[in-house]
ZADO-1210 file (C-alpha; in nm, 4 decimals, padded with zeros to 6 digits):
<atoms>
<atom x="-02.6422" y="00.2804" z="-00.7669" code="MET" pos="1"/>
<atom x="-02.6969" y="00.1949" z="-00.3979" code="THR" pos="2"/>
<atom x="-02.4038" y="-00.0404" z="-00.4134" code="SER" pos="3"/>
<atom x="-02.1631" y="00.2122" z="-00.5550" code="ILE" pos="4"/>
<atom x="-02.2799" y="00.4688" z="-00.2856" code="LEU" pos="5"/>
<atom x="-02.2211" y="00.1979" z="-00.0164" code="ARG" pos="6"/>
<atom x="-01.8866" y="00.1198" z="-00.1516" code="SER" pos="7"/>
<atom x="-01.7704" y="00.4736" z="-00.1620" code="LEU" pos="8"/>
<atom x="-01.9055" y="00.5066" z="00.2020" code="ASP" pos="9"/>
<atom x="-01.6844" y="00.2134" z="00.2982" code="THR" pos="10"/>
<atom x="-01.3857" y="00.3549" z="00.1173" code="LEU" pos="11"/>
<atom x="-01.4236" y="00.6865" z="00.2710" code="SER" pos="12"/>
<atom x="-01.4919" y="00.5382" z="00.6268" code="GLY" pos="13"/>
<atom x="-01.1606" y="00.3520" z="00.6018" code="VAL" pos="14"/>
<atom x="-00.9791" y="00.6626" z="00.5650" code="LEU" pos="15"/>
<atom x="-01.1859" y="00.9039" z="00.7992" code="LEU" pos="16"/>
<atom x="-01.3345" y="00.6784" z="01.0549" code="SER" pos="17"/>
<atom x="-01.1403" y="00.3434" z="01.0637" code="PRO" pos="18"/>
<atom x="-01.2129" y="00.1734" z="01.3731" code="PHE" pos="19"/>
<atom x="-01.5929" y="00.1839" z="01.3238" code="ASN" pos="20"/>
<atom x="-01.5593" y="00.1150" z="00.9599" code="THR" pos="21"/>
<atom x="-01.3354" y="-00.1900" z="01.0309" code="PHE" pos="22"/>
<atom x="-01.6000" y="-00.3251" z="01.2594" code="GLU" pos="23"/>
<atom x="-01.8529" y="-00.3236" z="00.9976" code="GLN" pos="24"/>
<atom x="-01.6004" y="-00.4576" z="00.7142" code="ILE" pos="25"/>
<atom x="-01.5377" y="-00.7525" z="00.9639" code="THR" pos="26"/>
<atom x="-01.8986" y="-00.8439" z="01.0082" code="SER" pos="27"/>
<atom x="-02.0115" y="-00.7859" z="00.6559" code="GLU" pos="28"/>
<atom x="-01.6858" y="-00.9008" z="00.4802" code="ARG" pos="29"/>
<atom x="-01.7271" y="-00.7201" z="00.1304" code="PRO" pos="30"/>
<atom x="-01.4581" y="-00.9536" z="-00.0173" code="VAL" pos="31"/>
<atom x="-01.5175" y="-00.8154" z="-00.3894" code="GLY" pos="32"/>
<atom x="-01.4729" y="-00.4511" z="-00.2859" code="LEU" pos="33"/>
<atom x="-01.1482" y="-00.5445" z="-00.0801" code="ALA" pos="34"/>
<atom x="-00.9878" y="-00.7337" z="-00.3541" code="ILE" pos="35"/>
<atom x="-01.0521" y="-00.4620" z="-00.5872" code="LEU" pos="36"/>
<atom x="-00.9171" y="-00.2026" z="-00.3645" code="THR" pos="37"/>
<atom x="-00.6047" y="-00.4085" z="-00.3205" code="ALA" pos="38"/>
<atom x="-00.5719" y="-00.4613" z="-00.6926" code="LEU" pos="39"/>
<atom x="-00.5822" y="-00.1036" z="-00.7409" code="SER" pos="40"/>
<atom x="-00.3279" y="-00.0153" z="-00.4863" code="VAL" pos="41"/>
<atom x="-00.1181" y="-00.2767" z="-00.6458" code="ALA" pos="42"/>
<atom x="-00.1338" y="-00.1416" z="-00.9984" code="VAL" pos="43"/>
<atom x="-00.0870" y="00.2214" z="-00.8777" code="VAL" pos="44"/>
<atom x="00.2196" y="00.1266" z="-00.6702" code="THR" pos="45"/>
<atom x="00.3583" y="-00.0907" z="-00.9555" code="GLY" pos="46"/>
<atom x="00.3316" y="00.2079" z="-01.2149" code="LEU" pos="47"/>
<atom x="00.4632" y="00.4846" z="-00.9865" code="VAL" pos="48"/>
<atom x="00.6569" y="00.3426" z="-00.6882" code="LEU" pos="49"/>
<atom x="00.8696" y="00.0443" z="-00.8293" code="VAL" pos="50"/>
<atom x="01.1700" y="00.2128" z="-00.9777" code="PRO" pos="51"/>
<atom x="01.1140" y="00.1168" z="-01.3689" code="ASN" pos="52"/>
<atom x="00.9686" y="-00.2354" z="-01.3254" code="PRO" pos="53"/>
<atom x="01.0985" y="-00.3592" z="-01.6674" code="PRO" pos="54"/>
<atom x="01.4635" y="-00.2452" z="-01.5852" code="GLN" pos="55"/>
<atom x="01.4518" y="-00.4021" z="-01.2389" code="LEU" pos="56"/>
<atom x="01.3183" y="-00.7251" z="-01.3749" code="ALA" pos="57"/>
<atom x="01.5906" y="-00.7378" z="-01.6266" code="GLU" pos="58"/>
<atom x="01.8570" y="-00.6658" z="-01.3481" code="VAL" pos="59"/>
<atom x="01.6933" y="-00.9505" z="-01.1372" code="ILE" pos="60"/>
<atom x="01.6514" y="-01.1938" z="-01.4252" code="LEU" pos="61"/>
<atom x="01.9803" y="-01.0986" z="-01.5943" code="ASP" pos="62"/>
<atom x="01.8245" y="-01.0148" z="-01.9106" code="ARG" pos="63"/>
<atom x="01.9508" y="-00.7641" z="-02.1878" code="PRO" pos="64"/>
<atom x="01.8443" y="-00.4259" z="-02.1514" code="LYS" pos="65"/>
<atom x="01.5158" y="-00.3312" z="-02.3509" code="GLY" pos="66"/>
<atom x="01.3799" y="-00.7030" z="-02.3521" code="THR" pos="67"/>
<atom x="01.0837" y="-00.6656" z="-02.1162" code="LEU" pos="68"/>
<atom x="00.8032" y="-00.4301" z="-02.1221" code="SER" pos="69"/>
<atom x="00.6088" y="-00.2746" z="-01.8579" code="LEU" pos="70"/>
<atom x="00.3001" y="-00.4565" z="-01.9393" code="TRP" pos="71"/>
<atom x="00.4998" y="-00.7864" z="-01.9044" code="ALA" pos="72"/>
<atom x="00.6245" y="-00.7053" z="-01.5655" code="THR" pos="73"/>
<atom x="00.3218" y="-00.5130" z="-01.4232" code="LEU" pos="74"/>
<atom x="00.1045" y="-00.8415" z="-01.3782" code="PRO" pos="75"/>
<atom x="00.3998" y="-01.0037" z="-01.1974" code="VAL" pos="76"/>
<atom x="00.4133" y="-00.7115" z="-00.9616" code="TRP" pos="77"/>
<atom x="00.0348" y="-00.7171" z="-00.9156" code="VAL" pos="78"/>
<atom x="00.0700" y="-01.0969" z="-00.8292" code="ALA" pos="79"/>
<atom x="00.3503" y="-01.0725" z="-00.6071" code="LEU" pos="80"/>
<atom x="00.1792" y="-00.7755" z="-00.4239" code="PHE" pos="81"/>
<atom x="-00.1311" y="-00.9813" z="-00.3509" code="MET" pos="82"/>
<atom x="00.0771" y="-01.2792" z="-00.2665" code="ALA" pos="83"/>
<atom x="00.2272" y="-01.0653" z="00.0101" code="ILE" pos="84"/>
<atom x="-00.0994" y="-00.9297" z="00.1052" code="LEU" pos="85"/>
<atom x="-00.2516" y="-01.2815" z="00.1372" code="CYS" pos="86"/>
<atom x="00.0575" y="-01.4063" z="00.3336" code="SER" pos="87"/>
<atom x="00.0172" y="-01.1182" z="00.5649" code="GLN" pos="88"/>
<atom x="-00.3630" y="-01.2269" z="00.6083" code="ALA" pos="89"/>
<atom x="-00.2725" y="-01.5648" z="00.6793" code="VAL" pos="90"/>
<atom x="00.0304" y="-01.4934" z="00.9128" code="PHE" pos="91"/>
<atom x="-00.1929" y="-01.2551" z="01.1069" code="VAL" pos="92"/>
<atom x="-00.4696" y="-01.4940" z="01.1381" code="HIS" pos="93"/>
<atom x="-00.2659" y="-01.7798" z="01.2653" code="LEU" pos="94"/>
<atom x="-00.0889" y="-01.5487" z="01.5211" code="VAL" pos="95"/>
<atom x="-00.4489" y="-01.4292" z="01.6374" code="ALA" pos="96"/>
<atom x="-00.5441" y="-01.8098" z="01.6779" code="LEU" pos="97"/>
<atom x="-00.2231" y="-01.8946" z="01.8669" code="ILE" pos="98"/>
<atom x="-00.3057" y="-01.5828" z="02.1088" code="LEU" pos="99"/>
<atom x="-00.6475" y="-01.7380" z="02.1285" code="LYS" pos="100"/>
<atom x="-00.8406" y="-01.4614" z="01.9826" code="ASN" pos="101"/>
<atom x="-01.1552" y="-01.5427" z="01.7876" code="LYS" pos="102"/>
<atom x="-01.1802" y="-01.4053" z="01.4417" code="GLY" pos="103"/>
<atom x="-01.2336" y="-01.5227" z="01.0607" code="SER" pos="104"/>
<atom x="-00.9860" y="-01.5164" z="00.7749" code="PHE" pos="105"/>
<atom x="-01.2164" y="-01.3567" z="00.5407" code="PRO" pos="106"/>
<atom x="-01.2667" y="-01.0780" z="00.7909" code="GLY" pos="107"/>
<atom x="-00.8987" y="-01.0036" z="00.8264" code="ILE" pos="108"/>
<atom x="-00.8436" y="-01.0430" z="00.4478" code="LEU" pos="109"/>
<atom x="-01.0994" y="-00.7689" z="00.3910" code="CYS" pos="110"/>
<atom x="-00.9429" y="-00.5764" z="00.6509" code="GLY" pos="111"/>
<atom x="-00.5942" y="-00.5924" z="00.5409" code="ILE" pos="112"/>
<atom x="-00.6915" y="-00.5046" z="00.1733" code="CYS" pos="113"/>
<atom x="-00.8619" y="-00.1887" z="00.2790" code="PHE" pos="114"/>
<atom x="-00.5730" y="-00.1093" z="00.4982" code="ALA" pos="115"/>
<atom x="-00.3646" y="-00.0457" z="00.1919" code="TYR" pos="116"/>
<atom x="-00.5988" y="00.2092" z="00.0402" code="LEU" pos="117"/>
<atom x="-00.3703" y="00.5119" z="00.1509" code="PRO" pos="118"/>
<atom x="-00.1427" y="00.3589" z="-00.1116" code="GLY" pos="119"/>
<atom x="-00.3470" y="00.5069" z="-00.3951" code="LEU" pos="120"/>
<atom x="-00.2314" y="00.8525" z="-00.2670" code="LEU" pos="121"/>
<atom x="00.1118" y="00.7593" z="-00.3891" code="ALA" pos="122"/>
<atom x="00.0244" y="00.8476" z="-00.7390" code="ALA" pos="123"/>
<atom x="-00.0586" y="01.2079" z="-00.6620" code="PRO" pos="124"/>
<atom x="00.2391" y="01.2478" z="-00.4345" code="LEU" pos="125"/>
<atom x="00.4708" y="01.1078" z="-00.7166" code="VAL" pos="126"/>
<atom x="00.3141" y="01.3408" z="-00.9802" code="MET" pos="127"/>
<atom x="00.3755" y="01.6369" z="-00.7641" code="LEU" pos="128"/>
<atom x="00.7290" y="01.5475" z="-00.7286" code="ARG" pos="129"/>
<atom x="00.7834" y="01.5016" z="-01.0910" code="ALA" pos="130"/>
<atom x="00.5728" y="01.8417" z="-01.1833" code="VAL" pos="131"/>
<atom x="00.7538" y="02.0573" z="-00.9278" code="PHE" pos="132"/>
<atom x="01.1039" y="01.8879" z="-00.9874" code="SER" pos="133"/>
<atom x="01.3013" y="02.0782" z="-00.7008" code="SER" pos="134"/>
<atom x="01.4591" y="02.0230" z="-00.3887" code="ALA" pos="135"/>
<atom x="01.1585" y="02.1195" z="-00.1790" code="SER" pos="136"/>
<atom x="00.9173" y="01.8962" z="-00.3862" code="ALA" pos="137"/>
<atom x="01.1749" y="01.6135" z="-00.3298" code="ASN" pos="138"/>
<atom x="01.1831" y="01.6959" z="00.0361" code="ALA" pos="139"/>
<atom x="00.8076" y="01.7150" z="00.0618" code="PHE" pos="140"/>
<atom x="00.7886" y="01.3573" z="-00.1025" code="TYR" pos="141"/>
<atom x="01.0613" y="01.2180" z="00.1306" code="HIS" pos="142"/>
<atom x="00.8399" y="01.3417" z="00.4382" code="ILE" pos="143"/>
<atom x="00.4938" y="01.2581" z="00.3222" code="VAL" pos="144"/>
<atom x="00.5698" y="00.9033" z="00.1707" code="PHE" pos="145"/>
<atom x="00.6813" y="00.7573" z="00.5037" code="PRO" pos="146"/>
<atom x="00.3775" y="00.9005" z="00.6671" code="LEU" pos="147"/>
<atom x="00.1573" y="00.7196" z="00.4166" code="LEU" pos="148"/>
<atom x="00.3301" y="00.3876" z="00.5138" code="CYS" pos="149"/>
<atom x="00.2619" y="00.4778" z="00.8633" code="LEU" pos="150"/>
<atom x="-00.0952" y="00.5304" z="00.7855" code="TRP" pos="151"/>
<atom x="-00.1104" y="00.2055" z="00.6233" code="VAL" pos="152"/>
<atom x="00.0332" y="00.0422" z="00.9306" code="PHE" pos="153"/>
<atom x="-00.2043" y="00.2098" z="01.1799" code="ILE" pos="154"/>
<atom x="-00.4984" y="00.0893" z="00.9567" code="LEU" pos="155"/>
<atom x="-00.3640" y="-00.2372" z="00.9672" code="GLY" pos="156"/>
<atom x="-00.3535" y="-00.2246" z="01.3397" code="ILE" pos="157"/>
<atom x="-00.7286" y="-00.1118" z="01.3391" code="ALA" pos="158"/>
<atom x="-00.8117" y="-00.3943" z="01.1059" code="ALA" pos="159"/>
<atom x="-00.6573" y="-00.6638" z="01.3361" code="VAL" pos="160"/>
<atom x="-00.7879" y="-00.4886" z="01.6534" code="GLN" pos="161"/>
<atom x="-01.1539" y="-00.5064" z="01.5228" code="ARG" pos="162"/>
<atom x="-01.1261" y="-00.8509" z="01.3438" code="ALA" pos="163"/>
<atom x="-01.0164" y="-01.0286" z="01.6539" code="TYR" pos="164"/>
<atom x="-01.1331" y="-00.8104" z="01.9360" code="GLY" pos="165"/>
<atom x="-00.7889" y="-00.7530" z="02.0591" code="MET" pos="166"/>
<atom x="-00.6327" y="-00.4743" z="02.2475" code="SER" pos="167"/>
<atom x="-00.4521" y="-00.1999" z="02.0740" code="ARG" pos="168"/>
<atom x="-00.1121" y="-00.3248" z="02.2511" code="ALA" pos="169"/>
<atom x="-00.1715" y="-00.6756" z="02.1183" code="LYS" pos="170"/>
<atom x="-00.2822" y="-00.5595" z="01.7723" code="ALA" pos="171"/>
<atom x="00.0294" y="-00.3607" z="01.7431" code="VAL" pos="172"/>
<atom x="00.2516" y="-00.6505" z="01.8486" code="PHE" pos="173"/>
<atom x="00.0826" y="-00.8756" z="01.5855" code="VAL" pos="174"/>
<atom x="00.1148" y="-00.6149" z="01.2935" code="CYS" pos="175"/>
<atom x="00.4866" y="-00.5577" z="01.4066" code="SER" pos="176"/>
<atom x="00.5679" y="-00.9166" z="01.4019" code="LEU" pos="177"/>
<atom x="00.4100" y="-00.9583" z="01.0740" code="ALA" pos="178"/>
<atom x="00.6177" y="-00.6610" z="00.9376" code="LEU" pos="179"/>
<atom x="00.9426" y="-00.8232" z="01.0473" code="ILE" pos="180"/>
<atom x="00.8881" y="-01.1490" z="00.9426" code="VAL" pos="181"/>
<atom x="00.7042" y="-01.0861" z="00.6018" code="LEU" pos="182"/>
<atom x="00.8992" y="-00.7619" z="00.4900" code="VAL" pos="183"/>
<atom x="01.2198" y="-00.6758" z="00.6970" code="VAL" pos="184"/>
<atom x="01.3541" y="-01.0513" z="00.7177" code="LEU" pos="185"/>
<atom x="01.3023" y="-01.1150" z="00.3335" code="PRO" pos="186"/>
<atom x="01.4659" y="-00.7870" z="00.2526" code="LEU" pos="187"/>
<atom x="01.7544" y="-00.8518" z="00.4763" code="VAL" pos="188"/>
<atom x="01.7916" y="-01.2014" z="00.3127" code="ILE" pos="189"/>
<atom x="01.7555" y="-01.0599" z="-00.0387" code="ALA" pos="190"/>
<atom x="02.0515" y="-00.8003" z="00.0264" code="VAL" pos="191"/>
<atom x="02.2724" y="-01.0398" z="00.2004" code="VAL" pos="192"/>
<atom x="02.2135" y="-01.3081" z="-00.0975" code="ALA" pos="193"/>
<atom x="02.2864" y="-01.0392" z="-00.3700" code="MET" pos="194"/>
<atom x="02.5918" y="-00.9049" z="-00.1730" code="THR" pos="195"/>
<atom x="02.7057" y="-01.2793" z="-00.1721" code="GLN" pos="196"/>
<atom x="02.6311" y="-01.3197" z="-00.5500" code="ILE" pos="197"/>
<atom x="02.8138" y="-01.0000" z="-00.6420" code="MET" pos="198"/>
<atom x="03.1176" y="-01.0792" z="-00.4403" code="THR" pos="199"/>
</atoms>
């Protein structure tokens, strides 16, 4: 019971008092809870954010419509999400070492896992959009979802700052560099490659 309350305290601390909580996470390194949090976010985003994962996978793999089920594609999405998260932790750790900041890989891995916690709020957000299927509900979704993404980014900055004792400006630089290298560039390359294939 004590460990459950402590876990809930950590999770609420990430959302309500991130800087103090990430300092505690860096020293205690609750890897199990961190991985469980990241897996939960991966499953939720796979179910509510990815536009129909089976159809998306069928298009990517050039398979006939209706040949893949959600339960066949969801584990692939979760594995991809976790691979990206681990790559982010490795990248941030290497950049921090290059910048001569001391910190541990398990510490930043835990921090980054917890930084994605607001992703769980995507489920009620999508549900509200579906229930109140209207222009205002759609507009609300398009306003709040980018704010959730910004919240994840800010928590990532707090995690990096506390894990390596960096200044805020340096942590923003490291997180922005990780975003460009691990998300923006691969997306641009994928769009260019798909455009070339289609033409």
